[in-house]
SERO-4910 file (N, C-alpha, C, O; in steps of 0.05 Angstrom, whole numbers):
BEGIN
 pado doro    nc1    nc2    nc3   cac1   cac2   cac3    cc1    cc2    cc3    oc1    oc2    oc3
  Met    A   1970   2936    178   1982   2921    186   1980   2906    206   1987   2882    205
  Asn    A   1970   2919    230   1973   2916    260   1940   2903    260   1931   2889    278
  Arg    A   1929   2910    243   1899   2893    244   1902   2857    234   1888   2839    244
  Leu    A   1924   2855    211   1924   2828    214   1948   2814    224   1955   2792    215
  Leu    A   1960   2826    244   1975   2811    267   1956   2801    290   1956   2779    303
  Ile    A   1935   2829    292   1916   2814    316   1894   2792    306   1887   2773    319
  Val    A   1886   2797    284   1872   2770    274   1888   2745    279   1879   2725    291
  Ala    A   1916   2750    267   1931   2718    266   1934   2718    290   1922   2698    297
  Gly    A   1945   2730    311   1944   2720    347   1910   2711    346   1908   2688    353
  Ile    A   1895   2717    342   1864   2720    349   1861   2681    346   1856   2662    361
  Ile    A   1868   2686    310   1871   2657    307   1880   2633    314   1867   2613    316
  Leu    A   1910   2635    319   1930   2629    333   1913   2618    370   1914   2595    380
  Ile    A   1906   2632    378   1901   2631    405   1873   2613    404   1870   2596    421
  Ile    A   1853   2615    384   1830   2596    389   1840   2568    369   1828   2547    370
  Ile    A   1858   2572    355   1873   2541    352   1882   2526    373   1880   2502    375
  Gly    A   1896   2544    392   1911   2530    415   1886   2515    431   1884   2491    438
  Leu    A   1864   2538    435   1842   2520    456   1827   2502    445   1816   2486    460
  Val    A   1823   2502    415   1810   2485    405   1827   2458    401   1817   2435    402
  Gly    A   1852   2464    397   1869   2436    402   1869   2428    420   1875   2404    420
  Thr    A   1865   2437    442   1867   2420    468   1845   2402    480   1844   2390    501
  Tyr    A   1828   2405    459   1805   2398    462   1797   2373    441   1788   2351    448
  Ile    A   1803   2381    417   1806   2357    395   1825   2336    400   1820   2312    397
  Gly    A   1853   2349    412   1870   2333    407   1866   2301    398   1878   2296    377
  Lys    A   1854   2281    407   1864   2261    403   1837   2245    387   1820   2232    401
  Leu    A   1835   2247    362   1815   2243    338   1818   2221    336   1833   2211    353
  Pro    A   1809   2204    317   1812   2171    305   1816   2188    278   1803   2205    264
  Gly    A   1852   2169    278   1856   2177    257   1890   2193    263   1908   2196    246
  Asp    A   1889   2199    286   1920   2210    296   1926   2185    308   1910   2170    319
  Met    A   1965   2180    303   1972   2152    315   1984   2163    336   1984   2187    336
  Val    A   1995   2150    355   1999   2137    381   2031   2118    377   2028   2097    365
  Trp    A   2054   2123    385   2070   2095    373   2085   2098    408   2094   2119    416
  Lys    A   2085   2074    423   2083   2077    448   2111   2049    450   2108   2025    443
  Lys    A   2133   2060    460   2146   2035    468   2182   2040    488   2204   2050    484
  Gly    A   2167   2025    509   2193   2028    526   2192   2061    542   2187   2057    565
  Asn    A   2193   2068    540   2199   2105    553   2194   2126    528   2190   2150    529
  Thr    A   2194   2112    507   2187   2131    492   2154   2133    479   2139   2115    475
  Thr    A   2151   2169    475   2126   2161    459   2121   2179    440   2118   2202    447
  Val    A   2118   2175    416   2110   2194    387   2082   2188    383   2069   2167    382
  Tyr    A   2076   2225    380   2044   2227    368   2045   2239    352   2054   2261    357
  Phe    A   2035   2233    323   2027   2239    296   1995   2253    301   1975   2239    304
  Pro    A   1995   2274    301   1962   2287    299   1947   2294    269   1933   2314    264
  Ile    A   1955   2269    251   1946   2268    222   1921   2276    223   1918   2295    207
  Met    A   1897   2269    237   1866   2274    225   1870   2309    246   1856   2327    238
  Thr    A   1886   2315    268   1877   2347    271   1890   2358    255   1877   2376    244
  Ser    A   1910   2357    247   1928   2372    224   1907   2376    203   1901   2399    197
  Ile    A   1898   2358    193   1877   2356    167   1864   2382    173   1867   2403    160
  Ile    A   1847   2377    197   1820   2391    206   1826   2425    212   1809   2442    210
  Ile    A   1853   2430    219   1869   2448    229   1869   2466    195   1866   2490    189
  Ser    A   1873   2444    179   1881   2462    150   1862   2475    140   1863   2498    131
  Val    A   1838   2457    144   1823   2463    121   1804   2480    133   1793   2497    120
  Val    A   1797   2476    162   1787   2504    176   1811   2532    167   1800   2546    151
  Leu    A   1834   2540    171   1854   2547    165   1847   2561    133   1840   2584    126
  Ser    A   1850   2538    122   1839   2556     94   1810   2566     86   1806   2583     69
  Leu    A   1796   2557     96   1763   2563     95   1771   2597    109   1771   2614     92
  Ile    A   1777   2605    130   1783   2633    149   1794   2642    122   1780   2656    107
  Phe    A   1826   2634    116   1834   2658    101   1820   2667     78   1823   2690     71
  Met    A   1800   2645     59   1790   2653     39   1761   2668     43   1750   2677     23
  Ile    A   1751   2670     65   1737   2682     73   1743   2715     80   1728   2735     80
  Ile    A   1769   2713     85   1783   2745     89   1784   2754     63   1773   2773     54
  Gly    A   1803   2733     48   1818   2751     23   1792   2764      9   1792   2786     -1
  Arg    A   1769   2747      9   1737   2757     -7   1737   2785     -2   1734   2802    -19
  Phe    A   1740   2788     26   1730   2816     41   1744   2839     26   1730   2859     21
  Lys    A   1770   2838     19   1801   2860     15   1785   2859    -18   1795   2871    -37
***
């Protein structure tokens, strides 16, 4: 269990670091009106989902 939590923490740190660089991909929508800005990171969410699915699939094969 401890090893799983450490791996999950490392994965979250990597995603956070990559997310700061990926942040504005084509497909991410920004809506600005007056003083309000709404950001929908659709493409970024899809990429993160695919990467996490691959990582967990690989980890699952070793168990």
